[in-house]
KEKOLLUM-298021 format. One line per field, with one value per residue (C-alpha): residue number from 1; residue in one letter; x, y, z. Coordinates in steps of 0.001 Angstrom, whole numbers, plus 500000, padded with zeros to 6 digits. Each point is the difference from the previous one (the first is absolute). Example, Ala and Ser with C-alpha at 12.3 -4.5 7.8 and 13.67 -1.06 7.14 Angstrom:
BEGIN
nukol <- c(1; 2)
loba <- c(A; S)
u <- c(512300; 501370)
v <- c(495500; 503440)
w <- c(507800; 499340)
END
This chain:
BEGIN
nukol <- c(1; 2; 3; 4; 5; 6; 7; 8; 9; 10; 11; 12; 13; 14; 15; 16; 17; 18; 19; 20; 21; 22; 23; 24; 25; 26; 27; 28; 29; 30; 31; 32; 33; 34; 35; 36; 37; 38; 39; 40; 41; 42; 43; 44; 45; 46; 47; 48; 49; 50; 51; 52; 53; 54; 55; 56; 57; 58; 59; 60; 61; 62; 63; 64; 65; 66; 67; 68; 69; 70; 71; 72; 73; 74; 75; 76; 77; 78; 79; 80; 81; 82; 83; 84; 85; 86; 87; 88; 89; 90; 91; 92; 93; 94; 95; 96; 97; 98; 99; 100; 101; 102; 103; 104; 105; 106; 107; 108; 109; 110; 111; 112; 113; 114; 115; 116; 117; 118; 119; 120; 121; 122; 123; 124; 125; 126; 127; 128; 129; 130; 131; 132; 133; 134; 135; 136; 137; 138; 139; 140; 141; 142; 143; 144; 145; 146; 147; 148; 149; 150; 151; 152; 153; 154; 155; 156; 157; 158; 159; 160; 161; 162; 163; 164; 165; 166; 167; 168; 169; 170; 171; 172; 173; 174; 175; 176; 177; 178; 179; 180; 181; 182; 183; 184; 185; 186; 187; 188; 189; 190; 191; 192; 193; 194; 195; 196; 197; 198; 199; 200; 201; 202; 203; 204; 205; 206; 207; 208; 209; 210; 211; 212; 213; 214; 215; 216; 217; 218; 219; 220; 221; 222; 223; 224; 225; 226; 227; 228; 229; 230; 231; 232; 233; 234; 235; 236; 237; 238; 239; 240; 241; 242; 243; 244; 245; 246; 247; 248; 249; 250; 251; 252; 253; 254; 255; 256; 257; 258; 259; 260; 261; 262; 263; 264; 265; 266; 267; 268; 269; 270; 271; 272; 273; 274; 275; 276; 277; 278; 279; 280; 281; 282; 283; 284; 285; 286; 287; 288; 289; 290; 291; 292; 293; 294; 295; 296; 297; 298; 299; 300; 301; 302; 303; 304; 305; 306; 307; 308; 309; 310; 311; 312; 313; 314; 315; 316; 317; 318; 319; 320; 321; 322; 323; 324; 325; 326; 327; 328; 329; 330; 331; 332; 333; 334; 335; 336; 337; 338; 339; 340; 341; 342; 343; 344; 345; 346; 347; 348; 349; 350; 351; 352; 353; 354; 355; 356; 357; 358; 359; 360; 361; 362; 363; 364; 365; 366; 367; 368; 369; 370; 371; 372; 373; 374; 375; 376; 377; 378; 379; 380; 381; 382; 383; 384; 385; 386; 387; 388; 389; 390; 391; 392; 393; 394; 395; 396; 397; 398; 399; 400; 401; 402; 403; 404; 405; 406; 407; 408; 409; 410; 411; 412; 413; 414; 415; 416; 417; 418; 419; 420; 421; 422; 423; 424; 425; 426; 427; 428; 429; 430; 431; 432; 433; 434; 435; 436; 437; 438; 439; 440; 441; 442; 443; 444; 445; 446; 447; 448; 449; 450; 451; 452; 453; 454; 455; 456; 457; 458; 459; 460; 461; 462; 463; 464; 465; 466; 467; 468; 469; 470; 471; 472; 473; 474; 475; 476; 477; 478; 479; 480; 481; 482; 483; 484; 485; 486; 487; 488; 489; 490; 491; 492; 493; 494; 495; 496; 497; 498; 499; 500; 501; 502; 503; 504; 505; 506; 507; 508; 509; 510; 511; 512; 513; 514; 515; 516; 517; 518; 519; 520; 521; 522; 523; 524; 525; 526; 527; 528; 529; 530; 531; 532; 533; 534; 535; 536; 537; 538; 539; 540; 541; 542; 543; 544; 545; 546; 547; 548; 549; 550; 551; 552; 553; 554; 555; 556; 557; 558; 559; 560; 561; 562; 563; 564; 565; 566; 567; 568; 569; 570; 571; 572; 573; 574; 575; 576; 577; 578; 579; 580; 581; 582; 583; 584; 585; 586; 587; 588; 589; 590; 591; 592; 593; 594; 595; 596; 597; 598; 599; 600; 601; 602; 603; 604; 605; 606; 607; 608; 609; 610; 611; 612; 613; 614; 615; 616; 617; 618; 619; 620; 621; 622; 623; 624; 625; 626; 627; 628; 629; 630; 631; 632; 633; 634; 635; 636; 637; 638; 639; 640; 641; 642; 643; 644; 645; 646; 647; 648; 649; 650; 651; 652; 653; 654; 655; 656; 657; 658; 659; 660; 661; 662; 663; 664; 665; 666; 667; 668; 669; 670; 671; 672; 673; 674; 675; 676; 677; 678; 679; 680; 681; 682; 683; 684; 685; 686; 687; 688; 689; 690; 691; 692)
loba <- c(M; D; A; N; C; R; I; F; I; I; D; D; E; E; I; N; T; L; Q; L; E; H; V; L; Q; E; C; G; E; V; L; S; C; N; D; S; S; K; A; L; S; L; I; D; T; F; R; P; D; V; I; V; L; D; I; E; M; P; K; V; N; G; F; D; I; L; K; E; L; R; Q; K; H; Y; F; N; D; L; R; I; V; V; I; T; S; H; S; D; I; E; I; E; E; K; A; L; S; L; G; A; I; D; F; I; S; K; P; L; N; L; T; L; C; R; M; R; I; E; N; H; V; N; F; K; H; Q; E; N; M; L; Q; I; A; Q; S; S; L; Q; S; E; K; E; H; L; R; I; T; L; D; S; I; A; D; G; V; I; S; T; D; D; N; A; R; I; N; Y; M; N; P; V; A; Q; R; L; T; G; W; S; L; I; A; A; K; G; K; H; I; E; E; V; M; S; L; N; D; A; T; T; G; S; R; S; L; N; P; L; V; M; A; L; Q; E; N; R; P; V; A; M; A; I; N; T; Q; L; T; S; R; Q; G; I; T; H; R; V; E; D; S; A; A; P; I; L; N; S; S; D; E; Q; C; G; A; V; M; V; F; Q; D; V; S; E; T; M; A; M; A; V; Q; M; T; Y; L; S; H; H; D; Q; L; T; A; L; P; N; R; V; L; L; H; D; R; L; T; Q; A; I; T; R; A; A; F; S; E; N; K; L; S; L; M; L; L; D; L; D; K; F; K; Y; I; N; D; A; L; G; H; H; V; G; D; E; I; I; A; H; V; G; H; S; L; D; K; F; A; C; N; D; I; T; V; A; R; V; G; G; D; E; F; A; L; V; V; P; H; T; S; T; L; S; N; I; E; P; L; I; E; Q; V; L; N; V; I; G; T; P; F; R; I; A; D; E; Q; H; V; L; S; A; S; V; G; I; S; V; Y; P; D; D; A; K; S; V; E; E; M; L; R; H; A; D; S; A; M; Y; K; A; K; H; E; A; S; N; S; Y; C; Y; F; N; D; E; L; Q; L; A; M; N; E; R; L; R; I; G; N; L; L; R; K; A; L; D; E; N; T; L; E; V; Y; F; Q; P; K; K; D; L; A; T; N; E; I; V; G; Y; E; S; L; V; R; L; I; D; E; E; G; K; C; V; S; P; L; Q; F; I; D; Y; A; E; E; T; G; L; I; Y; R; L; G; A; Q; V; L; E; K; S; C; I; V; A; K; K; W; L; D; A; G; C; P; K; Q; V; A; V; N; I; S; A; K; Q; F; S; D; S; S; L; V; E; L; V; A; S; T; L; E; K; T; K; L; P; S; R; Y; L; E; L; E; I; T; E; S; A; L; I; D; C; Y; E; Q; T; V; T; Q; L; K; S; I; S; K; M; G; I; S; I; A; L; D; D; F; G; T; G; Y; S; S; L; S; Y; L; R; L; F; P; L; N; V; L; K; I; D; Q; S; F; V; R; D; M; L; T; D; S; Q; A; L; D; I; V; S; T; I; V; E; L; A; K; T; L; N; L; K; I; V; A; E; G; I; E; T; T; E; Q; K; Q; K; L; Q; S; L; G; C; K; I; G; Q; G; Y; L; L; G; R; P; T; P; F; E; K; N; H; K; Q)
u <- c(907678; 498855; 503112; 497729; 498326; 501128; 500392; 500479; 501245; 499428; 501710; 502057; 502337; 502614; 500810; 496436; 499982; 503330; 498803; 496713; 501744; 502210; 497256; 497606; 502463; 498703; 496385; 500311; 501496; 500595; 500393; 500239; 499670; 501088; 498695; 496230; 499631; 501270; 497990; 496951; 501978; 501991; 496775; 498695; 503178; 500635; 496329; 500441; 497670; 500699; 500879; 501579; 499225; 501233; 497331; 502223; 502334; 501113; 499088; 497108; 498585; 498451; 496420; 500611; 501512; 496965; 497681; 501886; 500064; 496228; 499751; 502087; 498246; 502163; 499229; 497751; 502874; 502257; 500476; 501215; 501603; 500453; 502991; 499307; 501429; 496585; 497421; 497275; 496784; 499096; 503182; 499181; 496427; 501182; 502574; 497421; 497520; 502613; 500690; 502599; 499404; 502586; 502303; 503584; 501038; 503286; 502510; 500021; 499988; 501644; 498913; 496393; 500274; 501271; 497246; 497296; 501385; 500353; 496332; 499040; 502280; 498286; 496590; 500983; 501343; 496734; 498077; 502124; 499474; 496275; 499877; 501891; 497630; 496964; 501383; 500717; 496560; 498383; 502024; 499039; 496381; 500035; 501680; 497360; 497227; 501347; 500424; 496461; 498639; 501917; 499396; 497326; 498270; 497407; 501077; 497716; 501110; 497723; 500151; 499213; 496274; 500257; 499528; 501921; 502964; 501722; 499144; 502378; 498805; 499345; 497801; 498160; 499417; 498759; 497713; 498854; 500719; 502470; 502276; 498377; 496499; 501046; 502169; 498502; 497400; 499803; 501678; 496858; 498177; 502642; 500995; 496876; 500913; 497781; 500228; 500236; 497833; 497288; 500069; 499915; 501828; 503594; 501750; 502885; 503286; 501343; 497202; 500831; 503721; 499202; 497646; 502411; 503241; 501532; 500466; 496887; 499793; 497035; 497472; 500216; 497430; 499657; 498466; 500390; 497212; 501122; 498070; 498818; 498801; 502965; 501069; 503539; 501258; 502562; 502352; 502749; 500202; 499891; 502182; 499975; 502515; 501788; 501803; 503349; 498231; 498436; 496623; 497501; 499738; 498408; 500001; 500962; 498135; 501824; 497910; 500139; 497580; 500148; 497042; 502166; 502014; 496809; 498632; 503290; 499949; 496475; 501058; 503118; 497958; 497579; 502810; 501741; 496774; 498625; 501140; 500766; 498852; 496581; 499447; 499093; 501416; 503510; 501649; 500656; 496356; 498827; 501974; 498363; 496485; 500577; 501129; 496856; 497763; 501481; 499373; 496356; 499498; 501444; 497731; 496848; 501006; 499604; 502259; 502267; 501262; 503036; 499859; 503290; 499483; 502705; 499416; 500791; 502874; 500168; 503772; 499558; 497515; 502362; 503013; 498096; 498120; 502350; 499906; 497855; 497195; 500601; 499558; 496716; 498758; 500946; 498222; 496916; 499991; 500469; 497066; 497838; 500810; 499508; 496254; 500075; 501458; 496898; 498341; 503349; 501696; 503507; 501448; 503770; 502792; 502717; 502486; 500592; 496867; 498929; 496925; 498342; 496497; 499343; 496475; 498332; 497026; 497957; 501039; 499409; 501742; 496788; 500136; 503607; 499430; 497712; 502459; 502886; 497971; 499110; 503653; 501091; 497178; 501021; 503610; 498841; 497810; 501509; 501305; 501942; 503293; 502160; 497389; 500406; 497553; 501291; 498485; 501707; 499755; 501251; 500954; 498709; 501302; 497866; 501013; 497318; 500296; 499872; 499711; 503522; 501686; 500168; 502077; 500487; 503277; 498415; 497059; 502283; 502273; 497156; 498075; 503188; 500509; 496386; 500366; 503198; 498088; 497097; 502400; 501412; 496577; 498137; 499269; 497169; 500039; 500090; 501294; 499591; 502921; 499787; 502048; 501367; 501259; 501462; 501999; 501078; 500973; 502016; 501691; 500720; 501540; 502086; 501209; 500793; 502108; 501705; 500822; 501344; 502207; 501317; 500769; 501697; 502117; 500466; 498728; 497677; 500755; 500123; 499067; 500875; 497733; 501769; 499028; 500803; 500383; 496945; 501897; 503235; 498788; 503091; 499749; 500252; 499268; 498165; 497195; 500638; 497021; 500004; 499034; 499107; 500664; 497843; 500878; 499388; 502263; 497123; 499810; 497403; 498281; 501012; 496280; 499824; 502880; 500600; 496664; 500719; 503444; 498515; 497269; 502399; 502890; 502289; 500169; 502911; 502191; 498830; 500750; 503469; 500913; 498686; 501862; 503275; 499631; 499154; 503019; 502275; 498825; 500358; 503578; 500711; 498759; 502168; 503066; 499321; 500187; 496303; 498607; 496231; 497772; 497765; 496580; 498822; 496410; 499571; 496634; 497969; 500617; 503768; 499634; 498406; 503351; 502221; 503113; 499314; 502605; 502598; 499115; 500487; 503296; 501410; 498969; 501811; 503063; 499880; 499641; 502398; 497402; 500156; 496676; 499321; 499365; 497120; 496459; 497221; 496421; 497205; 496224; 497690; 498528; 503468; 500064; 496626; 500289; 502935; 500191; 502476; 502253; 499975; 501003; 502896; 501216; 499708; 501995; 502746; 500001; 500079; 503010; 501889; 499646; 497363; 497283; 496368; 497161; 496266; 498425; 496457; 499542; 496388; 498373; 499985; 499821; 501648; 500705; 502346; 501040; 501764; 502076; 500978; 500673; 501705; 503500; 498848; 502028; 497760; 496271; 498789; 496758; 497884; 499491; 496188; 500145; 502460; 497793; 496827; 501347; 499419; 496338; 499122; 500372; 500002; 502920; 501836; 499407; 501418; 503135; 500468; 499562; 502506; 502593; 499562; 500057; 503269; 501557; 498879; 501438; 503144; 499263; 500784; 496972; 499751; 496992; 499172; 498253; 500870; 498834; 499349; 501866; 497036; 500272; 503721; 499509; 497229; 502138; 502864; 497682; 498918; 503606; 500581; 503595; 500347; 497783; 499799; 497686; 499807; 500526; 503366; 501075; 498622; 501377; 502859; 502690; 503336; 501777; 497790; 500212; 503770; 500243; 498039)
v <- c(150044; 502381; 500946; 501346; 496644; 498322; 496195; 498231; 496377; 497870; 496585; 498198; 498561; 502612; 498425; 500579; 503656; 500623; 498430; 501889; 503305; 499482; 499208; 502675; 502874; 501631; 499685; 502582; 500595; 496582; 499192; 496521; 498437; 496498; 500397; 499693; 501348; 503389; 500046; 501873; 502876; 500319; 500035; 502862; 501947; 499088; 500075; 497723; 499790; 496292; 497321; 496684; 497754; 496498; 497961; 497512; 501847; 499360; 502514; 501660; 498303; 501645; 499431; 501804; 502935; 500085; 500007; 502920; 501924; 499725; 502224; 502768; 503041; 499722; 496302; 500695; 501833; 496913; 497378; 496792; 497124; 496768; 497636; 496384; 496534; 498416; 499392; 499318; 501734; 500742; 502030; 502071; 500556; 501084; 502368; 501513; 500382; 501929; 502429; 498413; 500559; 497715; 497004; 499121; 496354; 498703; 499231; 503547; 500562; 503437; 500991; 499084; 501615; 503312; 500030; 499457; 502720; 502377; 499511; 500823; 503049; 501184; 499372; 501901; 502876; 500160; 499912; 502894; 502019; 499310; 501114; 503197; 500673; 499331; 502219; 502770; 499603; 500108; 503078; 501715; 499029; 501391; 503196; 500360; 499365; 502623; 502452; 499493; 500196; 503213; 502096; 502690; 498582; 497274; 496793; 497173; 496981; 497454; 496854; 500067; 499899; 503245; 498138; 501499; 498178; 502900; 503379; 502190; 501829; 503288; 498208; 498267; 503343; 501812; 497191; 499036; 496322; 497803; 497757; 496898; 501183; 501228; 497071; 498174; 502688; 501865; 503412; 501874; 498511; 501328; 503220; 502020; 502814; 502716; 503426; 502659; 502451; 497829; 497102; 497487; 496703; 499935; 496976; 498896; 500615; 496617; 498232; 502035; 499259; 496266; 500319; 502043; 498595; 503465; 502582; 502127; 503349; 500727; 502467; 503569; 500943; 496446; 499359; 496864; 499050; 497752; 497064; 502328; 502702; 502363; 501727; 500791; 501761; 497637; 499855; 497849; 496869; 496233; 497631; 496300; 497580; 497692; 496735; 498900; 498983; 503469; 498505; 501949; 498585; 502842; 503774; 502603; 503169; 502943; 502962; 502871; 502169; 503532; 501403; 502391; 500936; 500752; 502039; 501865; 500646; 501386; 502170; 501198; 500792; 502000; 501878; 500766; 501474; 501841; 502859; 498761; 503171; 500383; 496496; 501782; 498860; 501381; 501449; 496510; 498907; 503465; 499544; 496610; 501322; 502974; 497650; 497897; 503064; 501494; 496711; 499952; 503687; 499517; 497003; 501787; 503377; 501695; 502346; 499365; 502552; 499801; 502317; 500622; 501560; 501584; 501343; 503695; 500963; 496486; 500313; 502726; 497831; 497033; 502015; 501812; 497046; 497132; 497157; 497768; 502582; 500523; 496260; 500050; 502868; 498165; 496883; 502099; 501542; 496571; 498593; 502997; 499693; 496233; 500670; 501057; 496634; 498561; 499774; 499337; 502969; 499206; 501983; 499721; 501547; 501024; 500911; 502592; 502132; 499315; 497938; 499019; 499151; 498179; 500907; 498480; 501964; 500684; 502030; 503274; 501369; 501053; 497287; 500678; 503512; 498952; 497244; 502477; 502219; 497012; 498983; 503531; 500212; 496690; 501185; 503297; 498398; 500805; 497023; 499432; 498182; 500124; 502230; 502636; 501030; 500040; 501516; 499053; 501203; 498459; 500809; 497757; 499503; 498172; 498256; 498585; 497068; 500303; 503834; 500818; 496627; 496669; 497941; 499380; 501915; 503005; 500037; 499918; 502662; 502295; 499647; 500841; 503140; 501056; 499404; 502066; 502892; 499627; 500060; 503342; 501599; 499577; 497461; 497554; 500559; 497671; 500314; 498049; 499321; 502065; 501219; 502915; 497603; 497801; 502950; 500861; 496384; 499917; 503256; 498596; 496923; 502204; 502131; 496871; 498510; 503349; 500290; 496458; 500565; 503282; 498311; 497042; 502316; 502665; 502720; 501869; 503707; 502258; 503682; 502569; 502842; 502798; 501173; 503687; 502607; 502181; 503163; 499536; 497597; 497888; 496225; 498285; 496443; 497780; 497472; 497030; 498873; 496782; 500055; 497087; 500583; 498128; 498636; 503401; 501844; 501530; 500137; 497765; 501679; 498605; 499789; 497229; 497821; 500663; 498419; 497073; 499574; 499962; 497505; 497612; 500295; 501625; 503062; 498402; 499752; 503396; 501644; 498445; 501189; 503555; 500229; 498924; 502307; 502929; 499367; 499755; 503430; 501539; 498681; 501599; 503373; 499578; 499125; 503001; 502357; 500853; 497580; 499670; 497816; 497626; 498929; 496524; 498798; 496720; 498275; 498425; 496593; 500436; 500528; 496540; 498591; 499342; 500439; 503701; 501267; 497624; 501145; 503684; 499330; 497827; 502549; 502828; 497802; 498940; 503573; 501520; 502679; 501523; 499411; 503754; 500439; 497504; 500674; 497412; 501135; 497892; 500394; 499846; 496725; 498429; 500971; 498354; 496743; 498488; 502208; 498115; 498881; 503516; 501603; 497555; 500485; 503812; 500192; 497857; 502171; 503200; 498722; 499786; 503764; 499823; 502687; 498806; 501989; 499448; 500491; 501298; 500944; 500662; 497850; 496649; 498932; 503140; 499743; 501908; 496662; 499107; 503141; 499095; 496269; 499972; 501464; 502580; 502937; 501522; 500610; 500456; 501948; 498207; 501833; 499801; 502420; 502286; 500051; 500918; 502241; 503238; 499210; 497706; 501352; 496497; 498968; 503189; 499235; 496493; 501359; 502600; 497342; 497633; 502775; 500973; 496355; 499429; 503065; 498766; 496515; 501414; 498225; 501287; 500838; 499539; 501109; 497926; 500976; 503724; 501145; 503738; 502986; 500724; 496573; 500478; 503416; 498728; 497116; 502393; 502214; 496973; 499147; 497127; 500266; 497101; 498978; 498044; 500091; 500908; 503698; 499167; 497201; 496993; 496464; 499524; 497392; 500270; 501404; 503110; 500572; 499563; 502805; 502265)
w <- c(743820; 502649; 501971; 502717; 500608; 503219; 500188; 503352; 500066; 503141; 499939; 502667; 497365; 499173; 496631; 498903; 501025; 498282; 496776; 500076; 500774; 496972; 497492; 501347; 500311; 496808; 501101; 502718; 503419; 501606; 503712; 501509; 503436; 501166; 503554; 499862; 503544; 498810; 496799; 501287; 501492; 496764; 497996; 502158; 499298; 496346; 498923; 496940; 496999; 499317; 502604; 499050; 503004; 500811; 501814; 501851; 502353; 503583; 502719; 498096; 496935; 496967; 501104; 503282; 498129; 497676; 502997; 501550; 496740; 499674; 503093; 498424; 498470; 496894; 499394; 496989; 498290; 500107; 497295; 501785; 498077; 502001; 499566; 500920; 499368; 500502; 497347; 502545; 498948; 503608; 500482; 496913; 501127; 503434; 498524; 497625; 502842; 501965; 497149; 497730; 496266; 498339; 500603; 499104; 500450; 501276; 498731; 498543; 496284; 500073; 496505; 500686; 503417; 498519; 497394; 502628; 502263; 497025; 499224; 503569; 499999; 496807; 501490; 503105; 497912; 498096; 503274; 501313; 496819; 500131; 503631; 499126; 497090; 502185; 502745; 497484; 498475; 503416; 500922; 496754; 500505; 503517; 498782; 497308; 502513; 502405; 497108; 498730; 503535; 500685; 496860; 500006; 496914; 499994; 498221; 498869; 497980; 498343; 497945; 496287; 500819; 501985; 503279; 502893; 501509; 501770; 501516; 501958; 503154; 498133; 497471; 502852; 501746; 496882; 498825; 503510; 499230; 501906; 497958; 501470; 499033; 496556; 498952; 497034; 499294; 496699; 500245; 498939; 502985; 502358; 498222; 499163; 497602; 498563; 498364; 502743; 498051; 498452; 502470; 497116; 500387; 498710; 498508; 502185; 498127; 501163; 498107; 496914; 500445; 499975; 497028; 497891; 501463; 500507; 502764; 500540; 501854; 502205; 498596; 501258; 502649; 501342; 503404; 502125; 502415; 502836; 501409; 502797; 497553; 500454; 496765; 498867; 496875; 498495; 497058; 498493; 497823; 499453; 497968; 499075; 501558; 497546; 500727; 498542; 496793; 499647; 500778; 502078; 503504; 501907; 500483; 502553; 500939; 501597; 501158; 502454; 501927; 498558; 501952; 502015; 496921; 498068; 502903; 500235; 496249; 500259; 502933; 498182; 496906; 502124; 501747; 496709; 498594; 503042; 502166; 503523; 501754; 498342; 498500; 496743; 496637; 499498; 496885; 498551; 500269; 498874; 496787; 499441; 500728; 497678; 497240; 500356; 500227; 496822; 498167; 501128; 499181; 496520; 499382; 501197; 498505; 503376; 501918; 502954; 502498; 502220; 503018; 501814; 503419; 502150; 503528; 500365; 502332; 501447; 500411; 502616; 501912; 499837; 501163; 502753; 501511; 499166; 497506; 502236; 499945; 496293; 499444; 501940; 497839; 496799; 501287; 500790; 496506; 498429; 501986; 499033; 496291; 500039; 500280; 496333; 498931; 498372; 496583; 498296; 501727; 501230; 502908; 500469; 502019; 497593; 502724; 502724; 500283; 496413; 499087; 496725; 498812; 496729; 498890; 496916; 498652; 496884; 496985; 501926; 503071; 501731; 502646; 501038; 501375; 502908; 500904; 500152; 502305; 502193; 500232; 500979; 502542; 501574; 500209; 501528; 502692; 503457; 501985; 503211; 500459; 503124; 501698; 497309; 497311; 496431; 496887; 496743; 496446; 496791; 496437; 497222; 496483; 497409; 496794; 497672; 497606; 497013; 499994; 501134; 500495; 498221; 502453; 503716; 500033; 498289; 502402; 503027; 498590; 498910; 503268; 501895; 497903; 500560; 503739; 500006; 498419; 502443; 502921; 498845; 499596; 503308; 502725; 499364; 496256; 497013; 496487; 496745; 497749; 496789; 497045; 502000; 502627; 497270; 498720; 503539; 500601; 496790; 500989; 503457; 498415; 497699; 502909; 502004; 497213; 499469; 503707; 500238; 496986; 501426; 503336; 498303; 497823; 502718; 497635; 502373; 499947; 503037; 499691; 502637; 501109; 501875; 503469; 500369; 502684; 499411; 500974; 498015; 497283; 500810; 499440; 503390; 498843; 497540; 500050; 497730; 497932; 497992; 496335; 497726; 496295; 497475; 496568; 498393; 502422; 501952; 503799; 501620; 502932; 503415; 500790; 497377; 501100; 503722; 501010; 497688; 501566; 503497; 499095; 498275; 502458; 497428; 502286; 501891; 496898; 498789; 503369; 500156; 496500; 500578; 503318; 498414; 496963; 502297; 502227; 496963; 498788; 503483; 500115; 496601; 501294; 503084; 497927; 497739; 502963; 500222; 502626; 500092; 502146; 497994; 501295; 498936; 500439; 501906; 499584; 502781; 498401; 500324; 503743; 500233; 498858; 503018; 497833; 499233; 502501; 498571; 496459; 500886; 501808; 497207; 497339; 501824; 500356; 496351; 498659; 502609; 500812; 503502; 501756; 500633; 496266; 499974; 501118; 500009; 499479; 501473; 499965; 502995; 498720; 500300; 503656; 500584; 498017; 501895; 503079; 502221; 497151; 498501; 503331; 500366; 496451; 500059; 503225; 498447; 496857; 502069; 501962; 496705; 499641; 497278; 499984; 500138; 498475; 500458; 496576; 499289; 503654; 500918; 497322; 501788; 503626; 501413; 503687; 502253; 501524; 496746; 500159; 503552; 499535; 496607; 499443; 497410; 498701; 497328; 499459; 496426; 499455; 497410; 496727; 500365; 502936; 498199; 496920; 501923; 502766; 498099; 499407; 502907; 503520; 501489; 497776; 501029; 503670; 499522; 498305; 502752; 502689; 498374; 499715; 503660; 501073; 498143; 501673; 503415; 499419; 498409; 496701; 496535; 497885; 496236; 497944; 496901; 496788; 499847; 496561; 500392; 501394; 502267; 501576; 500551; 501597; 502280; 501195; 500735; 501991; 502060; 500808; 497560; 498762; 497511; 497118; 496783; 497016; 496334; 500793; 501581; 497647; 498201; 500420; 497480; 499376; 501806; 496949; 499871; 503755; 499793; 497430; 502319)
END
């Protein structure tokens, strides 16, 4: 029995209620009432499921109670069993008309009475369970409806004939059909699909899902045309719906509008393959175009040229005028070069101020020369930006397939090497890659590997060239010079690896190692009782590193070398490249007590303002002037002027490259007291200098 079922007995005879309470106690919760006038209020409070009601009662009879109950909102939830001692058919009809569903005759047969009430309790329990199930089903249905109405995907369900019985709001919006208008129509009438490229009609995947009784994905590149003619790119799938017997009873279609996603993908693809500043193809797309061009050239047995173009001295323009003007200039150059992008020619921006042209041509190179000249002429055409006129020049390197390269990587590498050579020859020049360049490239690669290995293993050697008093021949200091030793034990010229180190960024590691090795040697001389100042060259690149001052300070602290025994040599180009930062760093270095020498004075951007603004201690006369001063009056005048200038500014003067006695004597006569060169001593390792 259902212990939660409530049974309410209304009978004016107490014996009857007691007997009924006893036999029905296991049927549920039982409450009885002998005063019919109080019955209705008790019913409102107790809210029974089953009422056992005596018809003949004083005060208020059973019919009156039935009439009152019919007015209650919960009347339809009640199961009312009438007790009567009459067998009059009219009484039964009246009771049934008022809502009674069963009768128990007096005198009471308690067994029969219990069985009847049990049946009604069971019926009521089943009714309650059915109501709960219906309520749960309705709740789940409503939840499902809200979910389907709220999701971003379109949902359409059909019967097993592909006729629509449901569409959520998204599906209605995308198809342009309301649910009312679409209901009962075949899905292909409502959902018009076609191939986005060809425009041909596409089979709806829901129809295929029903035909093949399996899930079906929508074809790629599918387009949906709404009832109003609006098109959407769509994707997703359809699947059959099966009943409890695994029989097909319909299908569901789930799809989404991917128009914005597709547009975004196209935009992202464009951005990933094009330079944002010039809108030209970038390095990624250049690689792809080169690959395709090589394939076509190989098939047609023609040639293919790759021209790499780099603007001359663009860095100085960029630094002087600002990056915003530099960007405008790059955009102008890109627009100018884009005019050549026709007849299978690809124009790309590789990066920075570097551009590329991929040029297919016949088996000869005759048609490439005029194009190169046209490109250089376009670059050299004067133009105005920010109310200033600019005239540019460029260096071009050319690699030719299949003459010197067989792959994209080789063409890029060879064109870059040729451009590098052109850049070191003259402005507005071009150079083809050749065997000589191949050898130079191989040598450059060898030197690069050798340098990296030496830096990794800390095996760079430092030689020391003495600086001597020209009158007494006494050593007053040394200049440290780095040496790279190859696999055969031979010295590699600094001209070969210093430029490489600066271009690749290895100059920072190289400079740090040379500085430390030099300070270690200077400390050994100090500890041996013969203190000598050591001059260490600092490249312009190192001054671009904000941590240079910290590096110098930490190296002195690490090696325990007093700062007065260290001199840093800088070139005039270092002063120019990072003017403000260089001034700040030199002042900090000078405050440490470190001497600062200006190397190769007179060969670069010589200006008296440098000597006034920078905390310099030493001027070094470049060896080119020393070499020519005995035969060239202009060179002699320059040397004389530098010596007098140094005296006036109270700066030390050091002459470089002294190789003859005549040069030494002339310098002495001019008032130069200190010099260095092969006549006075060649660069040697520490061990040999130590023995001296």
